[in-house]
Chimera marker file (.cmm) of the C-alpha trace (Angstrom):
<marker_set name="trace">
<marker id="1" x="27.548" y="24.208" z="-27.888" r="1" g="1" b="0" radius="0.5"/>
<marker id="2" x="28.221" y="26.827" z="-25.277" r="1" g="1" b="0" radius="0.5"/>
<marker id="3" x="29.640" y="25.918" z="-21.905" r="1" g="1" b="0" radius="0.5"/>
<marker id="4" x="26.445" y="26.871" z="-20.032" r="1" g="1" b="0" radius="0.5"/>
<marker id="5" x="24.326" y="24.604" z="-22.277" r="1" g="1" b="0" radius="0.5"/>
<marker id="6" x="26.745" y="21.730" z="-21.704" r="1" g="1" b="0" radius="0.5"/>
<marker id="7" x="26.534" y="22.238" z="-17.928" r="1" g="1" b="0" radius="0.5"/>
<marker id="8" x="22.730" y="22.395" z="-18.103" r="1" g="1" b="0" radius="0.5"/>
<marker id="9" x="22.683" y="19.135" z="-20.081" r="1" g="1" b="0" radius="0.5"/>
<marker id="10" x="24.908" y="17.437" z="-17.497" r="1" g="1" b="0" radius="0.5"/>
<marker id="11" x="22.703" y="18.656" z="-14.652" r="1" g="1" b="0" radius="0.5"/>
<marker id="12" x="19.617" y="17.223" z="-16.352" r="1" g="1" b="0" radius="0.5"/>
<marker id="13" x="21.361" y="13.861" z="-16.685" r="1" g="1" b="0" radius="0.5"/>
<marker id="14" x="22.348" y="13.885" z="-13.019" r="1" g="1" b="0" radius="0.5"/>
<marker id="15" x="18.778" y="14.787" z="-12.034" r="1" g="1" b="0" radius="0.5"/>
<marker id="16" x="17.429" y="11.823" z="-14.026" r="1" g="1" b="0" radius="0.5"/>
<marker id="17" x="19.789" y="9.432" z="-12.248" r="1" g="1" b="0" radius="0.5"/>
<marker id="18" x="18.784" y="10.855" z="-8.860" r="1" g="1" b="0" radius="0.5"/>
<marker id="19" x="15.115" y="10.423" z="-9.743" r="1" g="1" b="0" radius="0.5"/>
<marker id="20" x="15.675" y="6.739" z="-10.492" r="1" g="1" b="0" radius="0.5"/>
<marker id="21" x="17.261" y="6.280" z="-7.084" r="1" g="1" b="0" radius="0.5"/>
<marker id="22" x="14.413" y="8.109" z="-5.412" r="1" g="1" b="0" radius="0.5"/>
<marker id="23" x="11.857" y="5.920" z="-7.157" r="1" g="1" b="0" radius="0.5"/>
<marker id="24" x="13.655" y="2.805" z="-5.921" r="1" g="1" b="0" radius="0.5"/>
<marker id="25" x="13.633" y="4.163" z="-2.370" r="1" g="1" b="0" radius="0.5"/>
<marker id="26" x="9.907" y="4.908" z="-2.635" r="1" g="1" b="0" radius="0.5"/>
<marker id="27" x="9.242" y="1.346" z="-3.806" r="1" g="1" b="0" radius="0.5"/>
<marker id="28" x="11.274" y="-0.007" z="-0.897" r="1" g="1" b="0" radius="0.5"/>
<marker id="29" x="9.289" y="2.044" z="1.614" r="1" g="1" b="0" radius="0.5"/>
<marker id="30" x="6.044" y="0.885" z="-0.006" r="1" g="1" b="0" radius="0.5"/>
<marker id="31" x="7.086" y="-2.760" z="0.158" r="1" g="1" b="0" radius="0.5"/>
<marker id="32" x="8.034" y="-2.459" z="3.825" r="1" g="1" b="0" radius="0.5"/>
<marker id="33" x="4.648" y="-0.856" z="4.510" r="1" g="1" b="0" radius="0.5"/>
<marker id="34" x="2.758" y="-3.639" z="2.743" r="1" g="1" b="0" radius="0.5"/>
<marker id="35" x="4.705" y="-6.347" z="4.564" r="1" g="1" b="0" radius="0.5"/>
<marker id="36" x="4.061" y="-4.637" z="7.902" r="1" g="1" b="0" radius="0.5"/>
<marker id="37" x="0.339" y="-4.316" z="7.158" r="1" g="1" b="0" radius="0.5"/>
<marker id="38" x="0.213" y="-7.976" z="6.122" r="1" g="1" b="0" radius="0.5"/>
<marker id="39" x="1.914" y="-9.051" z="9.338" r="1" g="1" b="0" radius="0.5"/>
<marker id="40" x="-0.542" y="-7.083" z="11.444" r="1" g="1" b="0" radius="0.5"/>
<marker id="41" x="-3.464" y="-8.524" z="9.485" r="1" g="1" b="0" radius="0.5"/>
<marker id="42" x="-2.203" y="-12.084" z="9.966" r="1" g="1" b="0" radius="0.5"/>
<marker id="43" x="-1.726" y="-11.447" z="13.684" r="1" g="1" b="0" radius="0.5"/>
<marker id="44" x="-5.285" y="-10.103" z="13.965" r="1" g="1" b="0" radius="0.5"/>
<marker id="45" x="-6.840" y="-12.951" z="11.993" r="1" g="1" b="0" radius="0.5"/>
<marker id="46" x="-5.200" y="-15.536" z="14.268" r="1" g="1" b="0" radius="0.5"/>
<marker id="47" x="-6.636" y="-13.915" z="17.396" r="1" g="1" b="0" radius="0.5"/>
<marker id="48" x="-9.764" y="-15.823" z="18.555" r="1" g="1" b="0" radius="0.5"/>
<marker id="49" x="-11.541" y="-12.707" z="19.850" r="1" g="1" b="0" radius="0.5"/>
<marker id="50" x="-11.011" y="-10.926" z="16.528" r="1" g="1" b="0" radius="0.5"/>
<marker id="51" x="-12.235" y="-14.025" z="14.669" r="1" g="1" b="0" radius="0.5"/>
<marker id="52" x="-15.422" y="-13.999" z="16.741" r="1" g="1" b="0" radius="0.5"/>
<marker id="53" x="-15.919" y="-10.288" z="16.128" r="1" g="1" b="0" radius="0.5"/>
<marker id="54" x="-15.427" y="-10.782" z="12.401" r="1" g="1" b="0" radius="0.5"/>
<marker id="55" x="-17.794" y="-13.778" z="12.332" r="1" g="1" b="0" radius="0.5"/>
<marker id="56" x="-20.474" y="-11.825" z="14.233" r="1" g="1" b="0" radius="0.5"/>
<marker id="57" x="-20.121" y="-8.954" z="11.763" r="1" g="1" b="0" radius="0.5"/>
<marker id="58" x="-20.498" y="-11.297" z="8.784" r="1" g="1" b="0" radius="0.5"/>
<marker id="59" x="-23.581" y="-12.916" z="10.316" r="1" g="1" b="0" radius="0.5"/>
<marker id="60" x="-25.127" y="-9.518" z="11.045" r="1" g="1" b="0" radius="0.5"/>
<marker id="61" x="-24.516" y="-8.365" z="7.468" r="1" g="1" b="0" radius="0.5"/>
<marker id="62" x="-26.029" y="-11.541" z="6.032" r="1" g="1" b="0" radius="0.5"/>
<marker id="63" x="-29.112" y="-11.172" z="8.252" r="1" g="1" b="0" radius="0.5"/>
<marker id="64" x="-29.466" y="-7.563" z="7.158" r="1" g="1" b="0" radius="0.5"/>
<marker id="65" x="-29.239" y="-8.538" z="3.488" r="1" g="1" b="0" radius="0.5"/>
<marker id="66" x="-31.768" y="-11.345" z="3.952" r="1" g="1" b="0" radius="0.5"/>
<marker id="67" x="-34.243" y="-8.931" z="5.558" r="1" g="1" b="0" radius="0.5"/>
<marker id="68" x="-33.883" y="-6.534" z="2.609" r="1" g="1" b="0" radius="0.5"/>
<marker id="69" x="-34.557" y="-9.165" z="-0.060" r="1" g="1" b="0" radius="0.5"/>
<marker id="70" x="-38.145" y="-9.310" z="-1.353" r="1" g="1" b="0" radius="0.5"/>
<marker id="71" x="-39.945" y="-12.515" z="-0.490" r="1" g="1" b="0" radius="0.5"/>
<link id1="1" id2="2" r="1" g="1" b="0" radius="0.2"/>
<link id1="2" id2="3" r="1" g="1" b="0" radius="0.2"/>
<link id1="3" id2="4" r="1" g="1" b="0" radius="0.2"/>
<link id1="4" id2="5" r="1" g="1" b="0" radius="0.2"/>
<link id1="5" id2="6" r="1" g="1" b="0" radius="0.2"/>
<link id1="6" id2="7" r="1" g="1" b="0" radius="0.2"/>
<link id1="7" id2="8" r="1" g="1" b="0" radius="0.2"/>
<link id1="8" id2="9" r="1" g="1" b="0" radius="0.2"/>
<link id1="9" id2="10" r="1" g="1" b="0" radius="0.2"/>
<link id1="10" id2="11" r="1" g="1" b="0" radius="0.2"/>
<link id1="11" id2="12" r="1" g="1" b="0" radius="0.2"/>
<link id1="12" id2="13" r="1" g="1" b="0" radius="0.2"/>
<link id1="13" id2="14" r="1" g="1" b="0" radius="0.2"/>
<link id1="14" id2="15" r="1" g="1" b="0" radius="0.2"/>
<link id1="15" id2="16" r="1" g="1" b="0" radius="0.2"/>
<link id1="16" id2="17" r="1" g="1" b="0" radius="0.2"/>
<link id1="17" id2="18" r="1" g="1" b="0" radius="0.2"/>
<link id1="18" id2="19" r="1" g="1" b="0" radius="0.2"/>
<link id1="19" id2="20" r="1" g="1" b="0" radius="0.2"/>
<link id1="20" id2="21" r="1" g="1" b="0" radius="0.2"/>
<link id1="21" id2="22" r="1" g="1" b="0" radius="0.2"/>
<link id1="22" id2="23" r="1" g="1" b="0" radius="0.2"/>
<link id1="23" id2="24" r="1" g="1" b="0" radius="0.2"/>
<link id1="24" id2="25" r="1" g="1" b="0" radius="0.2"/>
<link id1="25" id2="26" r="1" g="1" b="0" radius="0.2"/>
<link id1="26" id2="27" r="1" g="1" b="0" radius="0.2"/>
<link id1="27" id2="28" r="1" g="1" b="0" radius="0.2"/>
<link id1="28" id2="29" r="1" g="1" b="0" radius="0.2"/>
<link id1="29" id2="30" r="1" g="1" b="0" radius="0.2"/>
<link id1="30" id2="31" r="1" g="1" b="0" radius="0.2"/>
<link id1="31" id2="32" r="1" g="1" b="0" radius="0.2"/>
<link id1="32" id2="33" r="1" g="1" b="0" radius="0.2"/>
<link id1="33" id2="34" r="1" g="1" b="0" radius="0.2"/>
<link id1="34" id2="35" r="1" g="1" b="0" radius="0.2"/>
<link id1="35" id2="36" r="1" g="1" b="0" radius="0.2"/>
<link id1="36" id2="37" r="1" g="1" b="0" radius="0.2"/>
<link id1="37" id2="38" r="1" g="1" b="0" radius="0.2"/>
<link id1="38" id2="39" r="1" g="1" b="0" radius="0.2"/>
<link id1="39" id2="40" r="1" g="1" b="0" radius="0.2"/>
<link id1="40" id2="41" r="1" g="1" b="0" radius="0.2"/>
<link id1="41" id2="42" r="1" g="1" b="0" radius="0.2"/>
<link id1="42" id2="43" r="1" g="1" b="0" radius="0.2"/>
<link id1="43" id2="44" r="1" g="1" b="0" radius="0.2"/>
<link id1="44" id2="45" r="1" g="1" b="0" radius="0.2"/>
<link id1="45" id2="46" r="1" g="1" b="0" radius="0.2"/>
<link id1="46" id2="47" r="1" g="1" b="0" radius="0.2"/>
<link id1="47" id2="48" r="1" g="1" b="0" radius="0.2"/>
<link id1="48" id2="49" r="1" g="1" b="0" radius="0.2"/>
<link id1="49" id2="50" r="1" g="1" b="0" radius="0.2"/>
<link id1="50" id2="51" r="1" g="1" b="0" radius="0.2"/>
<link id1="51" id2="52" r="1" g="1" b="0" radius="0.2"/>
<link id1="52" id2="53" r="1" g="1" b="0" radius="0.2"/>
<link id1="53" id2="54" r="1" g="1" b="0" radius="0.2"/>
<link id1="54" id2="55" r="1" g="1" b="0" radius="0.2"/>
<link id1="55" id2="56" r="1" g="1" b="0" radius="0.2"/>
<link id1="56" id2="57" r="1" g="1" b="0" radius="0.2"/>
<link id1="57" id2="58" r="1" g="1" b="0" radius="0.2"/>
<link id1="58" id2="59" r="1" g="1" b="0" radius="0.2"/>
<link id1="59" id2="60" r="1" g="1" b="0" radius="0.2"/>
<link id1="60" id2="61" r="1" g="1" b="0" radius="0.2"/>
<link id1="61" id2="62" r="1" g="1" b="0" radius="0.2"/>
<link id1="62" id2="63" r="1" g="1" b="0" radius="0.2"/>
<link id1="63" id2="64" r="1" g="1" b="0" radius="0.2"/>
<link id1="64" id2="65" r="1" g="1" b="0" radius="0.2"/>
<link id1="65" id2="66" r="1" g="1" b="0" radius="0.2"/>
<link id1="66" id2="67" r="1" g="1" b="0" radius="0.2"/>
<link id1="67" id2="68" r="1" g="1" b="0" radius="0.2"/>
<link id1="68" id2="69" r="1" g="1" b="0" radius="0.2"/>
<link id1="69" id2="70" r="1" g="1" b="0" radius="0.2"/>
<link id1="70" id2="71" r="1" g="1" b="0" radius="0.2"/>
</marker_set>
């Protein structure tokens, strides 16, 4: 095997290792994002004014659906 082919093979191996590390970093960023979103969602759902807004929206949607159903 020529020296240039050996170097190319080593570079490919190094690139594969770097890709694994990058994938782990991407997963970590994704997990942090999901946890942050979950925390915000929990905070919103505990807020009484947001609960009322959500309940009013659900009632409005149910009334709309009931009006659309054939009697």
